LODO-45179 format. One line per 4 residues: number of its first residue (from 1); for each residue x, y, z negated of C-alpha. Coordinates in steps of 0.2 Angstrom, whole numbers, plus 5000, padded with zeros to 4 digits. Layout:
! residues N
NUM> X:Y:Z | ... .
***
This chain:
! residues 82
1> 5044:5162:4917 | 5033:5163:4932 | 5047:5154:4942 | 5048:5140:4930 .
5> 5029:5138:4930 | 5028:5138:4949 | 5042:5125:4950 | 5033:5114:4937 .
9> 5016:5115:4947 | 5025:5111:4963 | 5033:5096:4956 | 5016:5090:4949 .
13> 5008:5092:4966 | 5022:5083:4974 | 5021:5069:4962 | 5002:5067:4964 .
17> 5004:5066:4983 | 5015:5051:4981 | 5000:5042:4972 | 4988:5043:4987 .
21> 4979:5028:4992 | 4978:5023:5011 | 4963:5013:5017 | 4967:5002:5032 .
25> 4966:4985:5039 | 4979:4970:5040 | 4988:4969:5056 | 4983:4956:5068 .
29> 4997:4956:5081 | 5010:4945:5072 | 5021:4959:5066 | 5028:4962:5048 .
33> 5020:4976:5038 | 5029:4983:5023 | 5017:4992:5010 | 5027:5004:5000 .
37> 5013:5014:4992 | 4995:5010:4988 | 4984:5003:5001 | 4966:4996:5002 .
41> 4959:4983:5014 | 4940:4986:5012 | 4933:4976:5027 | 4933:4958:5032 .
45> 4947:4956:5044 | 4960:4943:5051 | 4978:4944:5046 | 4991:4938:5058 .
49> 5008:4942:5053 | 5018:4945:5037 | 5014:4958:5023 | 5027:4963:5010 .
53> 5021:4973:4995 | 5036:4982:4989 | 5040:4986:4971 | 5029:5000:4965 .
57> 5016:4997:4979 | 4998:4991:4976 | 4988:4981:4989 | 4970:4980:4985 .
61> 4959:4968:4995 | 4940:4971:4994 | 4935:4961:5009 | 4937:4944:5015 .
65> 4954:4941:5024 | 4957:4926:5035 | 4975:4923:5036 | 4982:4915:5052 .
69> 4994:4900:5051 | 5012:4905:5049 | 5007:4922:5041 | 5010:4927:5023 .
73> 5009:4940:5010 | 5024:4942:4999 | 5023:4952:4983 | 5040:4959:4978 .
77> 5044:4961:4959 | 5035:4976:4953 | 5022:4976:4967 | 5004:4972:4964 .
81> 4991:4962:4973 | 4974:4967:4967 .
***
């Protein structure tokens, strides 16, 4: 019984760690950035490059983002731009 409880707790902790939210800024070097979990852009920043928000990922933008020419944000089916 203890072993089952321990396994359940370990699975819960592992599941919660996948839900972490990362605070970062958009890239400004012309590269491609694929977001595969939750990410927050909280400051005013330029975006130079392409961003792909994968299925199951969330990109939250709380600042003003200036998007350079030829740059884009692609939201895949199941991804969220908030």
